[in-house]
DSSP file (Angstrom, degrees, kcal/mol; ACC not computed):
  #  RESIDUE AA STRUCTURE BP1 BP2  ACC     N-H-->O    O-->H-N    N-H-->O    O-->H-N    TCO  KAPPA ALPHA  PHI   PSI    X-CA   Y-CA   Z-CA
    1    1 A X              0   0    0      0, 0.0     2,-0.4     0, 0.0   117,-0.4   0.000 360.0 360.0 360.0 122.2    0.0    0.0    0.0
    2    2 A X  E     -a   38   0A   0     35,-1.6    37,-2.5   115,-0.1     2,-0.4  -0.982 360.0-137.9-127.8 136.0    1.5    3.3   -1.1
    3    3 A X  E     -ab  39 119A   0    115,-3.0   117,-3.0    -2,-0.4     2,-0.6  -0.739  22.8-141.1 -81.9 139.5    0.2    6.8   -0.7
    4    4 A X  E     - b   0 120A   0     35,-3.2    37,-0.2    -2,-0.4   117,-0.1  -0.941  16.0-137.2-108.6 118.0    0.9    8.8   -3.9
    5    5 A X    >>  -     0   0    0    115,-2.5     4,-1.6    -2,-0.6     3,-0.6  -0.250  21.6-110.3 -69.9 159.4    2.0   12.4   -3.3
    6    6 A X  H 3> S+     0   0    0      1,-0.2     4,-2.7     2,-0.2     5,-0.2   0.840 115.7  59.8 -60.6 -35.5    0.6   15.3   -5.3
    7    7 A X  H 3> S+     0   0    0      1,-0.2     4,-1.9     2,-0.2    -1,-0.2   0.872 105.5  47.6 -64.8 -34.9    4.0   15.9   -7.0
    8    8 A X  H <> S+     0   0    0     -3,-0.6     4,-0.9   112,-0.3    -1,-0.2   0.910 114.5  45.2 -69.9 -42.0    4.0   12.4   -8.4
    9    9 A X  H >< S+     0   0    0     -4,-1.6     3,-0.6     1,-0.2     4,-0.3   0.912 112.8  52.7 -70.2 -40.5    0.4   12.6   -9.8
   10   10 A X  H >< S+     0   0    0     -4,-2.7     3,-1.8     1,-0.2    -2,-0.2   0.866 100.9  59.6 -67.5 -36.1    1.1   16.2  -11.2
   11   11 A X  H >< S+     0   0    0     -4,-1.9     3,-1.9     1,-0.3    -1,-0.2   0.831  92.7  68.8 -62.3 -29.3    4.2   15.1  -13.1
   12   12 A X  T << S+     0   0    0     -4,-0.9    -1,-0.3    -3,-0.6    -2,-0.2   0.692 106.7  38.4 -62.0 -13.6    2.0   12.7  -15.0
   13   13 A X  T <  S+     0   0    0     -3,-1.8     2,-0.9    -4,-0.3    -1,-0.3   0.190  92.2 104.9-116.8  13.0    0.4   15.7  -16.6
   14   14 A X    X   -     0   0    0     -3,-1.9     3,-1.3     3,-0.2     7,-0.3  -0.814  42.4-177.5-103.2  97.8    3.6   17.8  -17.0
   15   15 A X  T 3  S+     0   0    0     -2,-0.9     3,-0.4     1,-0.3    -1,-0.2   0.677  78.6  68.8 -68.0 -17.5    4.7   17.9  -20.6
   16   16 A X  T 3  S+     0   0    0      1,-0.3    -1,-0.3    42,-0.1     2,-0.2   0.586 102.0  47.7 -79.7  -8.0    7.8   20.0  -19.7
   17   17 A X    <>  +     0   0    0     -3,-1.3     4,-3.0    -6,-0.2    -1,-0.3  -0.625  67.7 169.6-125.4  69.1    9.3   17.0  -17.8
   18   18 A X  H  > S+     0   0    0     -3,-0.4     4,-2.5    -2,-0.2     5,-0.2   0.824  76.1  47.9 -58.6 -39.0    9.0   14.0  -20.2
   19   19 A X  H  > S+     0   0    0      2,-0.2     4,-2.1     1,-0.2    -1,-0.2   0.929 117.2  44.0 -66.1 -43.0   11.1   11.4  -18.2
   20   20 A X  H  > S+     0   0    0      2,-0.2     4,-2.6     1,-0.2     5,-0.3   0.921 112.9  53.0 -68.0 -39.9    9.3   12.3  -15.0
   21   21 A X  H  X S+     0   0    0     -4,-3.0     4,-2.8    -7,-0.3     5,-0.2   0.962 109.3  48.1 -58.4 -51.5    6.0   12.3  -16.7
   22   22 A X  H  X S+     0   0    0     -4,-2.5     4,-1.7     1,-0.2    -1,-0.2   0.907 113.9  45.7 -60.0 -45.2    6.5    8.8  -18.1
   23   23 A X  H  X S+     0   0    0     -4,-2.1     4,-1.8     2,-0.2    -1,-0.2   0.894 114.4  47.8 -62.9 -42.6    7.7    7.3  -14.8
   24   24 A X  H  X S+     0   0    0     -4,-2.6     4,-2.8     1,-0.2     5,-0.2   0.875 108.9  54.2 -68.2 -39.0    4.8    8.9  -12.9
   25   25 A X  H  X S+     0   0    0     -4,-2.8     4,-3.1    -5,-0.3    -1,-0.2   0.885 106.4  53.6 -58.8 -39.3    2.3    7.7  -15.5
   26   26 A X  H  X S+     0   0    0     -4,-1.7     4,-1.9    -5,-0.2    -2,-0.2   0.907 110.5  46.5 -61.4 -44.2    3.7    4.2  -15.0
   27   27 A X  H  X S+     0   0    0     -4,-1.8     4,-1.8     2,-0.2    -2,-0.2   0.927 114.5  45.5 -64.8 -45.2    3.0    4.5  -11.3
   28   28 A X  H  X S+     0   0    0     -4,-2.8     4,-2.9     1,-0.2     5,-0.2   0.929 111.0  53.4 -68.2 -42.9   -0.4    5.9  -11.6
   29   29 A X  H  X S+     0   0    0     -4,-3.1     4,-2.5    -5,-0.2     6,-0.2   0.895 105.9  55.2 -52.6 -40.9   -1.4    3.3  -14.3
   30   30 A X  H  <>S+     0   0    0     -4,-1.9     5,-3.0     2,-0.2     6,-1.3   0.912 111.0  43.1 -58.6 -43.6   -0.3    0.7  -11.9
   31   31 A X  H ><5S+     0   0    0     -4,-1.8     3,-1.2     3,-0.2     7,-0.3   0.905 115.0  49.1 -70.3 -40.5   -2.6    1.9   -9.2
   32   32 A X  H 3<5S+     0   0    0     -4,-2.9    -2,-0.2     1,-0.3    -1,-0.2   0.849 111.5  48.6 -67.6 -32.8   -5.5    2.5  -11.6
   33   33 A X  T 3<5S-     0   0    0     -4,-2.5    -1,-0.3    -5,-0.2    -2,-0.2   0.214 116.3-114.8 -91.8  14.8   -5.1   -1.1  -13.1
   34   34 A X  T < 5S+     0   0    0     -3,-1.2    -3,-0.2     2,-0.3     3,-0.1   0.766  79.6 129.0  56.8  29.9   -5.0   -2.5   -9.6
   35   35 A X  S   <S+     0   0    0     -5,-3.0     2,-0.3     1,-0.3    -4,-0.2   0.741  85.0   5.5 -76.6 -27.7   -1.4   -3.7   -9.9
   36   36 A X  S    S-     0   0    0     -6,-1.3     2,-0.4    -9,-0.1    -1,-0.3  -0.980  89.3 -99.1-151.2 154.0   -0.7   -1.9   -6.7
   37   37 A X        -     0   0    0     -2,-0.3   -35,-1.6    -3,-0.1     2,-0.5  -0.650  36.5-162.3 -79.0 126.2   -2.9   -0.1   -4.2
   38   38 A X  E     -ac   2  78A   0     39,-0.7    41,-2.6    -2,-0.4     2,-0.4  -0.952   7.6-170.9-113.1 123.9   -2.7    3.7   -4.7
   39   39 A X  E     +ac   3  79A   0    -37,-2.5   -35,-3.2    -2,-0.5     2,-0.3  -0.848   7.4 177.1-114.3 144.6   -3.9    5.9   -1.8
   40   40 A X  E     - c   0  80A   0     39,-2.3    41,-2.5    -2,-0.4     2,-0.3  -0.944  18.3-138.6-136.8 161.8   -4.4    9.7   -1.8
   41   41 A X  E  >  - c   0  81A   0     -2,-0.3     4,-1.9   -37,-0.2    41,-0.2  -0.749  30.6-108.3-112.4 164.8   -5.7   12.0    0.9
   42   42 A X  H  > S+     0   0    0     39,-0.9     4,-2.0    -2,-0.3     5,-0.1   0.849 121.2  55.7 -60.8 -31.6   -8.1   14.9    0.6
   43   43 A X  H  > S+     0   0    0      1,-0.2     4,-3.1     2,-0.2     5,-0.2   0.936 104.7  50.6 -66.2 -42.8   -5.1   17.2    1.1
   44   44 A X  H  > S+     0   0    0      1,-0.2     4,-2.7     2,-0.2    -1,-0.2   0.877 107.0  54.5 -63.7 -35.5   -3.2   15.7   -1.7
   45   45 A X  H  X S+     0   0    0     -4,-1.9     4,-2.2     2,-0.2    -1,-0.2   0.929 110.9  46.7 -60.3 -46.2   -6.2   16.2   -4.0
   46   46 A X  H  X S+     0   0    0     -4,-2.0     4,-2.2     2,-0.2    -2,-0.2   0.947 112.8  48.6 -60.7 -49.7   -6.2   19.9   -3.1
   47   47 A X  H  X S+     0   0    0     -4,-3.1     4,-3.2     1,-0.2     5,-0.2   0.914 108.9  54.4 -56.4 -43.1   -2.5   20.2   -3.6
   48   48 A X  H  X S+     0   0    0     -4,-2.7     4,-2.5    -5,-0.2    -1,-0.2   0.927 108.3  47.9 -57.6 -46.7   -2.8   18.4   -6.9
   49   49 A X  H  X S+     0   0    0     -4,-2.2     4,-1.6     1,-0.2    -1,-0.2   0.904 113.8  47.7 -62.2 -40.4   -5.4   20.9   -8.2
   50   50 A X  H  X>S+     0   0    0     -4,-2.2     4,-2.2     1,-0.2     5,-0.6   0.920 112.9  47.7 -66.0 -43.3   -3.3   23.8   -7.0
   51   51 A X  I  X>S+     0   0    0     -4,-3.2     4,-1.2     1,-0.2     5,-0.7   0.898 112.0  50.3 -66.4 -39.8   -0.1   22.5   -8.6
   52   52 A X  I  <5S+     0   0    0     -4,-2.5     8,-3.1    -5,-0.2    -1,-0.2   0.852 121.0  34.0 -65.7 -35.4   -1.9   21.7  -11.9
   53   53 A X  I  <5S+     0   0    0     -4,-1.6    -2,-0.2     6,-0.2    -1,-0.2   0.660 134.4  19.0 -99.5 -18.6   -3.4   25.2  -12.2
   54   54 A X  I  <5S+     0   0    0     -4,-2.2    -3,-0.2    -5,-0.2    -2,-0.1   0.690 117.8  49.9-124.1 -29.6   -0.6   27.4  -10.6
   55   55 A X  I  <<S+     0   0    0     -4,-1.2     2,-0.2    -5,-0.6    -3,-0.2   0.563  84.8  94.6-100.7  -6.7    2.8   25.6  -10.5
   56   56 A X  S > <S-     0   0    0     -5,-0.7     3,-0.5     1,-0.1   -42,-0.0  -0.515  76.3-128.7 -80.8 148.4    3.2   24.4  -14.0
   57   57 A X  T 3  S+     0   0    0      1,-0.3     2,-0.5    -2,-0.2    -1,-0.1   0.921 115.1  28.6 -59.9 -38.2    5.1   26.5  -16.7
   58   58 A X  T 3  S-     0   0    0     -3,-0.0    -1,-0.3    -6,-0.0   -43,-0.2  -0.863 101.0-143.9-118.7  91.2    2.0   25.9  -18.8
   59   59 A X    <   -     0   0    0     -2,-0.5    -6,-0.2    -3,-0.5     2,-0.2  -0.146  13.1-114.7 -58.2 150.8   -0.8   25.6  -16.2
   60   60 A X        -     0   0    0     -8,-3.1    -1,-0.1    -9,-0.1    -4,-0.1  -0.587  40.1-101.5 -75.9 143.4   -3.7   23.2  -16.8
   61   61 A X     >  -     0   0    0     -2,-0.2     4,-2.7     1,-0.1     5,-0.3  -0.311  28.2-115.1 -61.9 152.4   -7.0   25.0  -17.2
   62   62 A X  H  > S+     0   0    0      1,-0.2     4,-2.6     2,-0.2     5,-0.2   0.913 117.6  53.7 -56.3 -41.7   -9.3   24.9  -14.1
   63   63 A X  H  > S+     0   0    0      1,-0.2     4,-1.8     2,-0.2    -1,-0.2   0.919 112.0  42.4 -59.2 -45.4  -11.8   22.8  -16.1
   64   64 A X  H  > S+     0   0    0      2,-0.2     4,-2.2     1,-0.2    -1,-0.2   0.863 113.2  53.0 -71.2 -34.7   -9.2   20.2  -17.0
   65   65 A X  H  X S+     0   0    0     -4,-2.7     4,-2.8     1,-0.2     5,-0.3   0.904 108.6  50.7 -64.0 -42.0   -7.6   20.2  -13.5
   66   66 A X  H  X S+     0   0    0     -4,-2.6     4,-2.9    -5,-0.3     5,-0.2   0.914 107.4  53.7 -62.7 -40.3  -11.1   19.6  -12.1
   67   67 A X  H  X S+     0   0    0     -4,-1.8     4,-2.2     2,-0.2    -2,-0.2   0.903 110.8  47.0 -59.9 -42.6  -11.6   16.7  -14.5
   68   68 A X  H  X S+     0   0    0     -4,-2.2     4,-1.4     2,-0.2    -2,-0.2   0.936 115.1  43.7 -65.0 -44.5   -8.3   15.1  -13.3
   69   69 A X  H  X S+     0   0    0     -4,-2.8     4,-2.3     1,-0.2     3,-0.2   0.923 114.5  50.2 -68.2 -41.5   -9.0   15.6   -9.7
   70   70 A X  H  X S+     0   0    0     -4,-2.9     4,-2.7    -5,-0.3     5,-0.2   0.866 104.3  59.2 -65.8 -35.3  -12.6   14.4  -10.1
   71   71 A X  H  X S+     0   0    0     -4,-2.2     4,-1.1    -5,-0.2    -1,-0.2   0.883 108.9  44.5 -59.7 -37.7  -11.5   11.3  -12.0
   72   72 A X  H  < S+     0   0    0     -4,-1.4     6,-0.3    -3,-0.2     3,-0.2   0.929 111.6  52.5 -68.3 -45.5   -9.4   10.3   -9.0
   73   73 A X  H  < S+     0   0    0     -4,-2.3    -2,-0.2     1,-0.2    -1,-0.2   0.907 115.9  40.5 -55.1 -43.8  -12.2   11.1   -6.5
   74   74 A X  H  < S+     0   0    0     -4,-2.7    -1,-0.2    -5,-0.1    -2,-0.2   0.668  92.1 105.5 -85.7 -16.3  -14.7    8.9   -8.5
   75   75 A X     <  -     0   0    0     -4,-1.1     3,-0.2    -3,-0.2    -3,-0.0  -0.406  57.6-155.4 -72.5 135.7  -12.3    6.1   -9.3
   76   76 A X  S    S+     0   0    0      1,-0.2    -1,-0.1    -2,-0.1    -4,-0.1   0.688  92.4  66.8 -79.5 -15.9  -12.8    2.9   -7.4
   77   77 A X  S    S+     0   0    0    -45,-0.1   -39,-0.7     2,-0.1     2,-0.5   0.793  89.5  70.5 -70.3 -31.2   -9.1    2.1   -8.1
   78   78 A X  E    S-c   38   0A   0     -6,-0.3     2,-0.5    -3,-0.2   -39,-0.2  -0.797  78.0-142.6 -93.5 128.9   -7.8    5.0   -6.0
   79   79 A X  E     -c   39   0A   0    -41,-2.6   -39,-2.3    -2,-0.5     2,-0.5  -0.794  15.4-151.5 -89.4 128.7   -8.3    4.5   -2.2
   80   80 A X  E     -c   40   0A   0     -2,-0.5     2,-0.4   -41,-0.2   -39,-0.2  -0.875  15.7-179.9-105.4 130.4   -9.2    7.8   -0.5
   81   81 A X  E     -c   41   0A   0    -41,-2.5   -39,-0.9    -2,-0.5     2,-0.3  -0.963   7.0-168.4-127.6 145.8   -8.2    8.4    3.1
   82   82 A X        -     0   0    0     -2,-0.4     2,-0.2   -41,-0.2   -41,-0.0  -0.844  14.7-124.1-134.1 166.3   -8.9   11.6    5.0
   83   83 A X        -     0   0    0     -2,-0.3     2,-0.2     3,-0.0    24,-0.0  -0.636  18.1-164.8-107.1 167.2   -8.0   13.3    8.2
   84   84 A X    >>  -     0   0    0     -2,-0.2     4,-1.3     0, 0.0     3,-0.6  -0.739  46.7 -76.4-137.2-175.9  -10.1   14.7   11.1
   85   85 A X  H 3> S+     0   0    0      1,-0.3     4,-1.3    -2,-0.2     3,-0.3   0.868 129.5  52.5 -55.7 -40.5   -9.7   17.0   14.0
   86   86 A X  H 3> S+     0   0    0      1,-0.2     4,-1.9     2,-0.2    -1,-0.3   0.850 101.7  61.3 -67.9 -32.2   -7.7   14.5   16.0
   87   87 A X  H <> S+     0   0    0     -3,-0.6     4,-2.6     1,-0.2    -1,-0.2   0.857  99.5  54.7 -59.2 -38.1   -5.4   13.9   13.1
   88   88 A X  H  X S+     0   0    0     -4,-1.3     4,-2.0    -3,-0.3    -1,-0.2   0.923 107.1  50.3 -62.7 -46.1   -4.3   17.5   13.3
   89   89 A X  H  X S+     0   0    0     -4,-1.3     4,-1.6     1,-0.2    -1,-0.2   0.883 111.2  48.9 -59.2 -40.1   -3.4   17.0   16.9
   90   90 A X  H  X S+     0   0    0     -4,-1.9     4,-2.0     2,-0.2    -2,-0.2   0.885 107.4  55.6 -67.5 -38.8   -1.4   13.9   15.9
   91   91 A X  H  X S+     0   0    0     -4,-2.6     4,-2.1     1,-0.2    -2,-0.2   0.893 104.8  53.2 -61.8 -38.5    0.3   15.9   13.1
   92   92 A X  H  X S+     0   0    0     -4,-2.0     4,-2.5     1,-0.2    -1,-0.2   0.888 106.2  53.0 -64.3 -36.3    1.4   18.5   15.8
   93   93 A X  H  X S+     0   0    0     -4,-1.6     4,-2.6     1,-0.2    -2,-0.2   0.929 107.1  52.0 -60.2 -44.6    3.0   15.6   17.8
   94   94 A X  H  X S+     0   0    0     -4,-2.0     4,-3.2     2,-0.2     5,-0.4   0.855 107.9  52.0 -59.1 -38.1    4.9   14.5   14.7
   95   95 A X  H  X S+     0   0    0     -4,-2.1     4,-1.9     1,-0.2    -1,-0.2   0.942 111.6  46.2 -66.4 -44.0    6.2   18.1   14.2
   96   96 A X  H  < S+     0   0    0     -4,-2.5    -2,-0.2     1,-0.2    -1,-0.2   0.897 121.1  38.2 -62.2 -39.3    7.4   18.2   17.8
   97   97 A X  H  < S+     0   0    0     -4,-2.6    -2,-0.2    -5,-0.2    -3,-0.2   0.879 133.8  18.9 -79.4 -39.8    9.0   14.7   17.6
   98   98 A X  H  < S-     0   0    0     -4,-3.2    -3,-0.2    -5,-0.2    -2,-0.2   0.426  93.1-122.7-115.0  -1.7   10.4   14.7   14.0
   99   99 A X     <  +     0   0    0     -4,-1.9     2,-0.4    -5,-0.4    -4,-0.2   0.966  53.1 161.3  53.1  58.4   10.6   18.4   13.1
  100  100 A X        -     0   0    0     -6,-0.3    -1,-0.2    -9,-0.2    -2,-0.1  -0.891  46.3-101.9-110.7 138.5    8.5   18.0   10.0
  101  101 A X    >>  -     0   0    0     -2,-0.4     4,-2.6     1,-0.1     3,-0.7  -0.266  39.0-110.1 -60.6 146.9    6.7   20.9    8.3
  102  102 A X  H 3> S+     0   0    0      1,-0.2     4,-2.7     2,-0.2     5,-0.2   0.843 112.3  48.4 -47.1 -52.2    3.0   21.0    9.2
  103  103 A X  H 3> S+     0   0    0      1,-0.2     4,-1.6     2,-0.2    -1,-0.2   0.847 115.0  45.9 -69.2 -29.1    1.4   20.0    5.8
  104  104 A X  H <> S+     0   0    0     -3,-0.7     4,-2.5     2,-0.2    -1,-0.2   0.859 111.5  52.6 -76.2 -32.7    3.8   17.0    5.5
  105  105 A X  H  X S+     0   0    0     -4,-2.6     4,-3.1     2,-0.2     5,-0.2   0.903 106.9  53.6 -67.3 -37.1    3.1   16.0    9.1
  106  106 A X  H  X S+     0   0    0     -4,-2.7     4,-2.3    -5,-0.3    -1,-0.2   0.942 110.0  46.5 -60.5 -45.9   -0.6   16.2    8.4
  107  107 A X  H  X S+     0   0    0     -4,-1.6     4,-2.1     1,-0.2    -1,-0.2   0.909 113.6  49.5 -62.6 -40.7   -0.2   13.8    5.5
  108  108 A X  H  X S+     0   0    0     -4,-2.5     4,-2.5     2,-0.2    -2,-0.2   0.909 110.4  49.2 -63.1 -43.8    2.0   11.5    7.7
  109  109 A X  H  X S+     0   0    0     -4,-3.1     4,-2.7     1,-0.2    -1,-0.2   0.895 110.2  51.3 -61.1 -42.0   -0.5   11.5   10.5
  110  110 A X  H  X S+     0   0    0     -4,-2.3     4,-1.1    -5,-0.2    -1,-0.2   0.878 111.0  48.7 -65.1 -38.0   -3.3   10.7    8.1
  111  111 A X  H ><>S+     0   0    0     -4,-2.1     5,-2.4     2,-0.2     3,-0.8   0.968 110.7  49.8 -59.5 -53.7   -1.2    7.8    6.7
  112  112 A X  H ><5S+     0   0    0     -4,-2.5     3,-2.0     1,-0.3    -2,-0.2   0.921 109.2  52.1 -57.5 -50.8   -0.4    6.4   10.1
  113  113 A X  H 3<5S+     0   0    0     -4,-2.7    -1,-0.3     1,-0.3    -2,-0.2   0.784 113.9  44.5 -54.0 -28.5   -4.1    6.5   11.1
  114  114 A X  T <<5S-     0   0    0     -4,-1.1    -1,-0.3    -3,-0.8    -2,-0.2   0.198 114.8-114.0-106.1  12.9   -5.0    4.6    8.0
  115  115 A X  T < 5S+     0   0    0     -3,-2.0     2,-0.6     1,-0.2    -3,-0.2   0.814  71.2 137.2  56.1  34.2   -2.2    2.0    8.3
  116  116 A X      < +     0   0    0     -5,-2.4    -1,-0.2    -6,-0.1    -2,-0.2  -0.957  22.2 170.7-107.3 117.4   -0.5    3.2    5.2
  117  117 A X        +     0   0    0     -2,-0.6    17,-2.7  -116,-0.3     2,-0.4   0.260  51.1  68.8-119.4  13.5    3.2    3.4    5.9
  118  118 A X  E     - d   0 134A   0   -117,-0.4  -115,-3.0    15,-0.2     2,-0.4  -0.998  54.9-171.4-135.2 139.3    4.8    4.0    2.4
  119  119 A X  E     -bd   3 135A   0     15,-2.5    17,-3.0    -2,-0.4     2,-0.6  -0.994  19.6-145.4-130.1 134.2    4.7    7.1    0.2
  120  120 A X  E     +bd   4 136A   0   -117,-3.0  -115,-2.5    -2,-0.4     2,-0.3  -0.857  48.1 139.5 -88.2 122.8    5.8    7.7   -3.3
  121  121 A X        -     0   0    0     15,-2.7     3,-0.2    -2,-0.6    18,-0.2  -0.987  60.7-137.3-161.3 151.4    7.0   11.4   -3.3
  122  122 A X  S    S+     0   0    0     -2,-0.3     2,-1.1     1,-0.2     3,-0.3   0.655 100.2  73.8 -81.2 -17.5    9.7   13.5   -4.6
  123  123 A X     >  +     0   0    0      1,-0.2     4,-1.2    13,-0.1     3,-0.5  -0.458  53.4 144.2 -95.2  58.8    9.9   15.1   -1.1
  124  124 A X  H  >  +     0   0    0     -2,-1.1     4,-2.6    -3,-0.2     5,-0.2   0.765  55.1  75.3 -73.2 -23.0   11.5   12.3    0.7
  125  125 A X  H  4 S+     0   0    0     -3,-0.3     4,-0.3     1,-0.2    -1,-0.2   0.883 103.2  36.3 -56.9 -42.1   13.6   14.5    3.0
  126  126 A X  H >4 S+     0   0    0     -3,-0.5     3,-0.9     1,-0.2     4,-0.5   0.915 118.4  47.9 -77.2 -42.6   10.6   15.4    5.2
  127  127 A X  H >< S+     0   0    0     -4,-1.2     3,-0.9     1,-0.2     6,-0.3   0.800 103.5  60.5 -75.0 -23.8    8.8   12.1    5.2
  128  128 A X  T 3< S+     0   0    0     -4,-2.6    -1,-0.2     1,-0.2    -2,-0.2   0.673  91.9  68.2 -79.1  -7.7   11.8   10.0    5.9
  129  129 A X  T <  S+     0   0    0     -3,-0.9     2,-1.1    -4,-0.3    -1,-0.2   0.779  82.0  81.2 -71.5 -25.2   12.3   11.8    9.3
  130  130 A X  S X  S-     0   0    0     -3,-0.9     3,-2.1    -4,-0.5    -1,-0.1  -0.732  79.6-155.5 -84.8 104.5    9.0   10.1   10.4
  131  131 A X  T 3  S+     0   0    0     -2,-1.1    -1,-0.2     1,-0.3    -2,-0.0   0.727  84.6  58.3 -63.5 -26.6   10.7    6.8   11.4
  132  132 A X  T 3  S+     0   0    0     -3,-0.1     2,-0.3     2,-0.0    -1,-0.3   0.487  98.3  76.2 -81.9   1.1    7.6    4.6   10.9
  133  133 A X    <   -     0   0    0     -3,-2.1     2,-0.6    -6,-0.3   -15,-0.2  -0.826  69.2-143.8-112.1 151.5    7.1    5.7    7.3
  134  134 A X  E     -d  118   0A   0    -17,-2.7   -15,-2.5    -2,-0.3     2,-0.6  -0.951  16.1-160.5-112.5 115.9    9.0    4.6    4.2
  135  135 A X  E     -d  119   0A   0     -2,-0.6     2,-0.5   -17,-0.2   -15,-0.2  -0.864   8.5-171.5-100.8 124.7    9.5    7.5    1.7
  136  136 A X  E     -d  120   0A   0    -17,-3.0   -15,-2.7    -2,-0.6     2,-0.8  -0.952  15.6-159.6-117.3 126.3   10.3    6.5   -1.9
  137  137 A X    >   -     0   0    0     -2,-0.5     3,-1.4   -17,-0.2     4,-0.2  -0.870   6.6-173.8-103.3 104.1   11.3    8.8   -4.6
  138  138 A X  T 3  S+     0   0    0     -2,-0.8     3,-0.2     1,-0.3    -1,-0.1   0.496  80.6  63.0 -77.0   0.2   10.6    6.9   -7.8
  139  139 A X  T 3  S+     0   0    0    -18,-0.2    -1,-0.3     1,-0.2   -17,-0.1   0.413  78.1  84.9 -98.0  -2.3   12.2    9.6   -9.8
  140  140 A X    <         0   0    0     -3,-1.4    -1,-0.2     1,-0.2    -2,-0.1   0.585 360.0 360.0 -80.5 -11.1   15.6    9.3   -8.3
  141  141 A X              0   0    0     -3,-0.2    -1,-0.2    -4,-0.2    -2,-0.1   0.463 360.0 360.0 -76.6 360.0   16.8    6.6  -10.7
């Protein structure tokens, strides 16, 4: 079971980075085709929309970004996990213990609550601090 971070999903739609795009498409297709379990959080879906529409050299239109995010939301192949008020408190504990930035701590706390202990991300530096998680950068090869 792997959580797929927003940066990995976003690269699948980034034509300016063809090598990263191809590798990320492979990961996403594996999750969609049930070759592996792919998890996302509500936070990751929000980050994905923002990245697609604001952080690309050639941003995706709001309409197309909504289609991408909605397709993940509606897909039975993607497992969606979410946080609640108590998760925020647990994220703060992770910040104190591992010195992790808040938004990454919130993803980490959401993962732990849902028994997901591995994340595909380009941002391994923050997630590897949380000792019970495995952070994998599939783009480092």
